[in-house]
N, C-alpha and C positions, 0 to 999 in steps of 0.2 A: 192330816197335818204333817210336816216334814219333821223327820227326826234329826235334830241338831247334834245329837251325840255322834253321829256319822260324819259331822262335818271336819275336814281336815284342812288346817290352815294352810300348810305347805303345798296343798293342791290347788290353792285359789290363784287366779290370774293376778290379782292385786298384789298378794304376797311375793310371788315370782318376780313381777316387774320391780317392786320395791327393792327386794333382795338384790336382784341383778343390778339395778342402778346404784346401789350401795357399792357393790364389788367393782363396778365400772370406774366410779368417783375413786375408790381407793387405789385401783390399778393406775388410773392417770395421776393422781397425787403422788404416788411411788415413783412412777416415771419422770416426773417434773423433778422430784427430790433426788433420784438417782443420777440425774444430769444436771445438777446444780442450778435449778430454775427455782428461785425463792417463792414460788406462787403456788397456790391450791386450785382445784376446779373451779370453785365460786370466783376467784380472782380472775382466772383465766376467761370465764364466760364473760365478764366485764370488759376484759382487755380486748377480746377478740370481736367484740361490737364496736369498739372504738378504732380499731384497726379499719373497720369498713366505713365507718361515718364518725369522725371526730367532733367533739364539742357538742356532745349530746347533754341534756339535763339528766339529773338523777331520777326523775320521773320516768323519763323515756327509757333509761338504762332499766329500770324496775320492770317496766312494761314488756321489754325485749327479752329480758331473762326469766319473766314469769315469777319474780321475787317481789317481796313488799319493800316500801321505801326505807323502812328502817333497816332492814337486812342490807340493802344496796348501800346506804349511808356508812355502814360499819365496813363493808368490803372496800369501799373507795377510801375511807381513812386509812385502812391496813395498807392499800395500794400507795397512798400518799406517803405513809412513813417509810415505804421502801423505795420512794422516789421513782415510781413507775407511772403515776399519773399525778395530775394537778388540777385544782379548781380554778376556774376564771369566772369573775363575776359577769352575768348576762349583761350585753350593752344596753338592754332596753329595760328588763325586770331585774332590778338590783338585789330582789329577794331570792333570785335563782341563779345557780352556778352551772357553768358549762364544764364539762370534764374533758381533759385533753390527756393524751399520753405524753410523757416526757421522752426525750431521746433515748434514755436507757430502756423505757417501756417498748419504744418502737423498735429497738434492736433486738429484742426477745422474739418477736413475731415467728419468724421462721423456725427457730429452735422449739418454740411451744407448739406450733402446729405440727411439726416432725413428731413430737412425742405424742401429740393426739392421735396421729396417723398410726403411730407404732402401737397405741392402746387398741385401736380399731382393728388391727391386724391381729394383735394377740386374742382379742375377745371373738374374733370370726374366723380363727384357725380351724380348719376341716370342716367348714360349713360351705356347702355349694352355694354358687352365686345365685342360682335361682331360688333357693330356700331362703336366703338372704333379702333378697328383693321381696319375696312373698311375705316374709316376716315384717319388713319395713312397712308394706301395704297395710297388714293387720294393726300393727302399732298405730300407725296414722288413723285408721277408722276407729280404734279404741280412744285415741286421743280426741278425735272429732266427736265422739258420742259423749265423752266426759265434758267438753266444752260446750256441747249442746245443752247438757242437763244443768251446767254451772249456771248458763245464762237463764235458765227457766227457773231457777230458785230465787 
């Protein structure tokens, strides 16, 4: 029988991934704020999808960002209040809205991506390129394992 008294949370992969993700989000949010971009990491994740493919439904944005629809709806509402996105009725299905960037939202693209790249540089400072490549490969395997187990439950 395993001795659970010897389990140390901070030594677990899940804890380290979660803790690091929180720090990355905090750093990205700070970089946005320090450079006068009035968005959060969550809002950025919606905007970056719309830069690639405008006119997505809220449901599709939820799928692409791995968030639930209620969360995405809240994020979109906050982006609307900032005049960064707008909802337009779907031409066929009037119960659905298509989400588009406003001109103000489109103008932020390069600056926000610049801050995202800066955050990546800050978090990978001093780490060998081969180590980063291996790290990404391992993270993708972990993600694949979790997706596989999510589908099976």
